[in-house]
C-alpha positions in Angstrom: 54.4 -22.4 -41.5 52.2 -24.1 -39.3 51.0 -27.6 -39.3 47.4 -26.5 -39.7 45.0 -23.6 -39.9 42.5 -23.7 -37.0 38.9 -22.0 -37.2 38.3 -19.6 -34.2 35.5 -17.3 -33.6 37.1 -14.4 -32.0 34.2 -13.2 -29.5 35.6 -13.7 -25.9 38.8 -13.7 -24.2 40.3 -17.3 -24.4 40.7 -19.4 -21.4 43.8 -21.5 -20.2 41.9 -24.6 -21.1 41.6 -23.3 -24.5 45.2 -22.4 -24.7 46.3 -26.0 -23.7 44.1 -27.5 -26.3 45.5 -25.5 -28.9 48.9 -25.9 -28.1 48.5 -29.8 -28.1 46.7 -29.6 -31.4 49.7 -27.5 -32.8 52.2 -30.1 -31.7 50.3 -33.0 -33.3 49.9 -31.6 -36.8 52.8 -30.7 -38.8 51.0 -28.9 -41.9 48.6 -26.4 -42.3 45.3 -26.9 -43.6 42.8 -24.7 -45.2 40.2 -23.4 -42.8 36.5 -23.2 -43.3 34.4 -20.3 -42.4 35.5 -18.0 -39.8 38.8 -16.2 -39.4 41.9 -18.0 -40.4 45.2 -17.4 -38.5 48.4 -19.3 -38.8 48.9 -21.5 -35.7 52.0 -19.9 -34.5 50.7 -16.5 -34.9 47.6 -17.7 -33.2 49.1 -19.3 -30.2 51.2 -16.1 -29.3 48.1 -14.2 -29.5 46.4 -16.2 -27.2 49.1 -16.3 -24.8 49.3 -12.9 -24.7 45.4 -12.4 -24.2 45.4 -14.8 -21.5 48.4 -13.1 -19.9 47.0 -9.6 -20.1 43.5 -10.5 -18.9 42.3 -9.3 -15.5 38.9 -10.2 -14.0 37.5 -7.8 -11.7 33.9 -8.1 -10.6 31.5 -6.3 -8.1 27.9 -7.0 -7.4 25.4 -5.5 -9.7 23.2 -4.9 -7.0 23.4 -2.4 -4.0 24.8 -3.4 -0.8 22.4 -2.6 2.0 23.8 -2.1 5.4 22.2 -1.3 8.8 23.1 1.9 10.5 25.7 1.6 13.3 26.6 -1.8 12.0 29.6 -3.2 10.0 29.3 -3.3 6.2 31.4 -5.5 3.4 31.9 -4.2 0.0 32.8 -7.4 -1.8 34.7 -7.8 -5.0 36.2 -10.7 -7.1 39.8 -9.9 -8.4 41.8 -12.5 -10.5 45.3 -13.2 -10.3 47.0 -9.8 -10.1 50.7 -8.9 -11.5 53.4 -8.0 -9.0 53.3 -4.4 -10.0 49.5 -4.0 -9.5 48.2 -1.2 -7.3 44.7 -1.2 -5.7 42.8 1.8 -4.7 39.5 2.3 -3.0 37.5 5.7 -3.8 34.3 7.0 -2.6 31.9 9.3 -4.1 29.1 10.5 -1.7 25.4 11.5 -2.6 26.6 15.3 -2.5 29.1 14.7 -5.1 32.0 14.6 -2.9 34.7 12.3 -3.6 37.8 11.0 -1.7 40.3 8.1 -1.7 39.9 5.7 1.0 42.6 3.2 1.1 45.4 2.3 -1.3 47.4 -1.2 -1.5 50.7 -2.2 -3.3 50.7 -6.0 -4.2 54.4 -6.3 -4.4 55.3 -4.7 -1.3 52.1 -5.8 0.4 51.6 -2.3 1.8 48.3 -0.8 2.8 48.0 2.9 3.1 44.8 4.4 4.4 44.2 7.9 3.6 43.7 10.5 6.0 40.0 11.2 5.5 38.0 12.4 8.7 34.7 10.7 7.6 36.2 7.1 7.7 39.1 7.4 10.2 39.5 4.3 12.1 36.4 2.8 10.5 37.6 1.1 7.3 39.9 -1.9 6.7 40.9 -3.6 3.5 40.9 -7.3 3.8 43.0 -10.1 2.0 40.6 -10.4 -0.8 40.5 -6.6 -1.3 37.0 -6.6 0.2 36.5 -3.1 1.9 35.0 -3.3 5.4 33.2 -0.2 7.0 32.6 -0.4 10.7 29.5 1.5 12.3 28.0 2.6 9.1 26.5 6.1 9.1 24.1 8.1 6.7 27.0 10.0 5.2 28.8 6.7 4.2 25.9 6.1 1.5 27.2 6.5 -2.0 29.3 4.8 -4.8 32.7 3.0 -4.0 34.8 2.4 -6.9 37.9 -0.1 -6.7 40.6 0.9 -9.3 43.1 -1.7 -10.3 46.4 -0.6 -12.1 48.4 -3.5 -13.7 49.3 -1.2 -15.7 46.2 -0.9 -17.6 43.2 0.2 -15.3 40.2 -1.7 -14.5 37.3 -0.6 -12.4 34.5 -2.2 -10.2 31.7 -0.2 -8.7 29.7 -1.0 -5.6 26.9 1.2 -4.3 26.2 1.2 -0.3 22.9 2.0 1.0 22.2 2.3 4.6 18.9 1.9 6.7 17.6 2.4 10.1 16.8 -1.3 11.5 13.2 -1.9 12.3 12.4 -2.1 16.1 9.6 -1.5 18.6 6.6 -3.3 16.6 3.3 -3.3 18.4 -0.3 -4.0 17.5 -3.3 -1.8 18.8 -6.9 -2.2 18.5 -9.6 0.7 17.6 -13.2 -0.4 17.8 -15.7 0.8 15.3 -18.7 -1.3 16.3 -22.0 0.1 15.3 -25.6 -1.1 15.5 -25.4 -4.9 15.5 -22.4 -5.2 13.5 -18.8 -5.4 15.0 -16.1 -3.8 12.8 -12.5 -3.9 14.5 -9.4 -2.0 13.0 -6.0 -3.3 14.0 -3.3 -0.8 13.6 0.6 -1.9 13.5 3.3 0.4 14.5 7.3 0.4 14.6 9.0 2.7 16.9 12.0 3.1 14.4 12.8 1.9 10.9 13.4 3.3 7.5 11.3 2.4 4.2 8.9 0.2 6.3 6.7 -2.6 4.7 3.8 -4.1 6.4 2.3 -7.7 6.3 -0.5 -9.5 8.0 -0.9 -13.2 8.7 -4.1 -14.7 10.1 -4.0 -17.6 12.7 -6.2 -20.5 12.5 -9.8 -19.7 12.7 -9.3 -16.0 12.3 -11.5 -14.2 9.8 -10.0 -12.5 6.7 -9.5 -8.5 7.1 -9.0 -5.8 4.4 -5.6 -4.0 4.5 -5.3 -0.3 4.1 -3.3 1.3 1.3 -0.4 1.8 3.6 -0.6 -1.7 4.9 -0.3 -0.7 8.6 -4.0 -1.1 9.3 -6.4 -4.0 9.0 -10.3 -4.0 8.8 -12.0 -7.0 10.3 -15.8 -7.5 10.3 -16.5 -9.9 13.4 -19.3 -12.1 14.7 -20.2 -12.1 18.3 -17.9 -15.3 19.1 -15.0 -14.8 16.6 -11.3 -15.0 17.9 -8.7 -12.8 16.5 -5.3 -14.0 16.1 -3.0 -12.0 13.8 0.6 -11.5 13.2 2.1 -8.3 12.1 5.3 -8.4 10.4 7.3 -5.0 9.6 10.5 -5.0 7.4 12.9 -3.1 5.5 15.9 -4.2 3.1 17.9 -4.9 6.2 15.7 -6.1 9.1 12.2 -7.4 10.1 10.2 -7.7 13.3 6.8 -9.4 14.2 4.3 -8.6 16.7 1.3 -10.8 17.5 -2.3 -9.9 18.6 -4.5 -12.4 20.1 -8.1 -11.7 21.5 -11.1 -14.1 22.6 -14.9 -12.7 21.9 -13.8 -9.2 21.1 -17.2 -7.8 20.0 -18.9 -9.2 23.3 -16.2 -7.4 25.2 -16.7 -4.3 23.2 -20.4 -4.3 23.9 -20.3 -4.7 27.5 -17.6 -1.6 27.5 -20.1 0.5 25.3 -23.1 -0.4 27.6 -21.0 0.9 30.6 -20.0 4.0 28.7 -23.9 4.8 28.1 -25.0 3.6 31.5 -22.8 5.8 33.7 -24.0 9.3 32.3 -27.7 7.9 32.5 -27.2 7.4 36.3 -25.3 10.5 36.9 -28.2 12.5 35.1 -31.0 10.8 36.9 -29.3 11.6 40.4 -29.1 15.3 39.3 -32.7 15.5 38.3 -33.7 13.8 41.7 -31.6 16.2 43.8 -33.3 19.2 41.8 -36.6 18.0 42.6 -36.0 17.2 46.0 -34.5 20.6 46.7 -37.5 22.5 44.9 -40.0 20.7 47.2 -37.9 21.6 50.3 -37.8 25.3 49.4 -41.6 25.2 48.7 -42.5 23.8 52.0 -40.0 26.3 53.9 -41.7 29.2 52.0 -45.1 27.9 53.0 -44.4 27.4 56.9 -42.9 31.0 57.2 -45.8 33.0 55.8 -47.4 35.6 58.3 -50.2 38.0 58.0 -48.9 40.4 58.8 -45.7 39.8 60.5 -44.4 41.6 63.4 -41.5 42.6 61.2 -43.8 44.3 58.8 -46.1 45.9 61.3 -46.8 49.6 60.6 -46.2 51.8 63.5 -47.6 55.5 64.0 -45.6 58.0 65.5 -48.1 58.5 68.5 -47.9 57.0 72.0 -49.0 53.4 72.5 -51.8 52.7 74.8 -52.1 49.2 76.3 -55.7 47.5 75.5 -57.2 46.0 78.7 -60.4 44.4 77.5 -60.5 41.8 80.2 -60.9 44.7 82.8 -63.3 46.7 80.7 -61.1 49.9 80.9 -62.3 52.4 78.4 -59.4 53.3 75.8 -59.7 56.5 74.5 -57.0 55.9 71.8 -55.9 52.7 70.1 -52.7 53.1 68.3 -52.2 49.7 66.7 -53.6 46.5 66.6 -51.4 43.5 66.1 -52.9 40.0 64.7 -51.0 37.3 63.8 -52.3 34.4 61.6 -50.2 31.2 61.4 -51.0 29.1 58.2 -49.9 25.6 58.1 -48.9 23.8 54.9 -50.8 20.5 54.1 -48.5 18.3 52.1 
């Protein structure tokens, strides 16, 4: 029998250090002793079991969190693989969001041979690195999904990596909208991004800037300002793969808006006053013209009988046997 019996709680796979300690202890003792609580195994059998467990153990790990990638940029799917036997074979498999699955690449450790499967989606865009990490170039939306690394040695071990892709944030800017009313001055700042997925917004005030209230979406900031308040804010837009910041700085915003509002009101008043003045002037002009042209009766309106016309010669006292028409014109002058 063995020189001793060792107490061992079989709860995890033993390491090489544990194996070395056990081997040293076996050689130091020549007799077996009674084991206490726990599982008692003869030293020789225990040593053989530990050796087989260590040799057969294969450590394959992948990140538990999704790998976030930017569209049109490369992505790396990292894995950690322990010592591999010579006959091990590694295969990467892809399963898309629509349920479609396909093999991407296969590596034979002994032959050091890598085979890329003829998949149209990944053609020319994937590469298996020396540490078995899978690199995908120019990531597309259809690349989103679950990637599984299979290690056959000959037992099969698996590691899963989920790839998510986002449009990077770009074109961030801040615009102002005046909501002033009465003696108060309320200003709304709006933050925009030309491109980006799953956007988040944040506002950072500069020194001396009043605190504002964010909207539920976070892209708007409402400020209540005094006449001499200065605004200095930075809006940051981000998503899991990128972020961008735009600054907004203004001096005496309320005074400037007050002048602008006065101009907006003053211009229509001037236009209306000019129109009223022109209308009154035109009415007076028409009235005077009408007064100057009145005739009682006018030659144009004189009534003519069909009989012959007789000349009236009062100066020579010529008797008139017949008077056809007497014309009289009265000019009336307007007194303004």
